[in-house]
N, C-alpha and C positions, 0 to 999 in steps of 0.2 A: 596853957603855954602854946598850944597849936595856933590859937587866934593871934597871939602876939607876933609869932613868926610870919603869919600871913599879912598882918598889918604892916610889918617892916618891909616885906616884899612889895606891897602896894605903894608905900611911901617912896621906896627906892626906885621902883619902876616909874612912878610919876616924875621923878627927876631924871629919867632916861637910862637907868641901869638895866641893860639888856638881860643880864643873868637873873635879876629879880623877876623880870617879866617872864622869862623862861620858866622859872620856878612856879609862878602863878599858873602858867599854861599847863605845866606838868601836873600840878595839884588839882586844878579845876576841870581840865579837858575831859576826863572820863565822866564826870558828873554832868557837865553840860551836854556832852554827846548823848549820854543815856536819856537825859531830859528831852532833847530834841527828837530822838528816836521814839520816845514814848508818845510824843505828840502826833507823829505820823510814821508808821512802820516802814520807812524807806531809808536805808542806810546812806545812800548817796545824798539824799536831801538833807539828812541830819548832819552829815559831814560838811556839806556846803554851807548850811546855816551857821554851824559853829565856826567854820573858817571865816566866813564873812563877819561874824561877831568879833572874833579875835582881831581881825584887821581893823575894824571900826574902833574897838577898845584901844588898840595900840596907838591910833591917831589921836584919840580924844582923852586918853588917860590923864594927861597933865591938867585937864580942866575939871577933873573929879574933885569936888570940894571936901567930901568926907570919905576918908580912906576906908572907914567901916562899912560904907555903902557899896563897896566893890562887888561883893557876891551877888547882891540883889540886882545891881546894875548889869552885871554879866548875864545872869539868867534872864533878865528882862530883854536884853539885846537878843539873846538866842530865841526867846519866845517870839519876838516881833519878826526876826529873820525867818523863822519857820512859818509863821502866819503869812508872810509875804510870799514865800516859795509855794505854800499850799494854794494860796489864791491864784498865783501865776499858773500853777499846774491846772487848777480847775478852770481858769479862763481859757487855757490852751485846749482843754477838753470840751469847752463850751457848756459845762454843767457845773453848777455850784452846789456842793453837798457838804455842809459843815459837819455832818456826822462823821466824815472821814478823819476829822481832826482828833488828835489825842488818843489814838489806839495804842494799846500796849503791844510790844513786839510779838509777831506771830511766827517768824522764821527761826533759824537756828543760831542767831547771834547770841553769844553767851553773856548776857547782862545779868547783874546780880539778882534782879527780881524775877528771873526765870527759874529759880530753884524749885525743886519739887516740894511745894508748900501750898497748902490749901488757901492761905491768906492771899498769896499772889494771884491765884486763880480767881478768887472772889473779887479782888481789886480790879482785875481786868474786866469784870462784868459791871462795874460802876459806871455811872454817867460820866462823860468826859470832864465836866467841870469839877466833879467830885474826885476823880482820879488825879487831876492836877494838884488839888489841895493836899490829898493824901501823900502823893509822891514828894512834893516839896517839903511838907511838914515832917514826915517820918523818914523818908529815904535820903533827902538832902539836908535834913535837920535845920530847916530855915525857921526863923521866928515868924509869928503872925504878921508883923510889920514888913518883913522882907517879902513874904508871899504877897501881901497887899501891893507892894511895889511891882513885883514881877507881873502879876495878873491885872494890875491897875483896877482893883476893886477895893471897896472899904474893908477894914479889918472885920467888921461885923459880918460881912458877907463870907469872908474866909472862915470865921467861926461857925457860921451856919452850914457851910459846905462840909467842914470837917465833922461837925456833929451829925449831919445827915449820913455821911459816909460811914462813920463809926457805928451808927445805929443799924445801918443796912448790913455791914460786915458782922456785927454782933448777932443779928438774926440768922444770917447765913451760916455762921460758924456754930451757933447753937444747934441749928438743924443738922449739921454734919455730925456733931458730937452725939446728938440724940439717935441718929441713924446708926452710928457705930455701936452705941450701947444696946440697941435692939438686935444687932447682928450676932 
């Protein structure tokens, strides 16, 4: 039922209904902001990227052919906006270090995945490309096809990243459980 409501908002917003666009914003803004912040732990940058994305989406929404592609289109826009801002920041610093991309939050912003839970701690230790796949698949509940669109990589690559991340998390969590049992 939830997806049907979102589809209606997208179709209405495509026709210029401002209230439907506002509903889309309210529904997706926390998720895209969290995703942007996950890429680079700078709140101002994440807010700027999401704002730029929403402005771009507002201008180009009537050209969206498939209303069901809205979510992946929005996340892809935020992804590219963040990469542009990160590159600009790195260029300004005269040093390019792509390892800075996609860190999990480190300050006191209260995002959902900062709960006191071992899984989130272990997710933060994954490689950036694996963190992205895990975040989009499990926390944003995106399909493999949607993630493929957002990250612009084949579905097989997404499957590999998810599999690798799951295996690493399984090993780490098994180690934590074994340590607790020994205590």
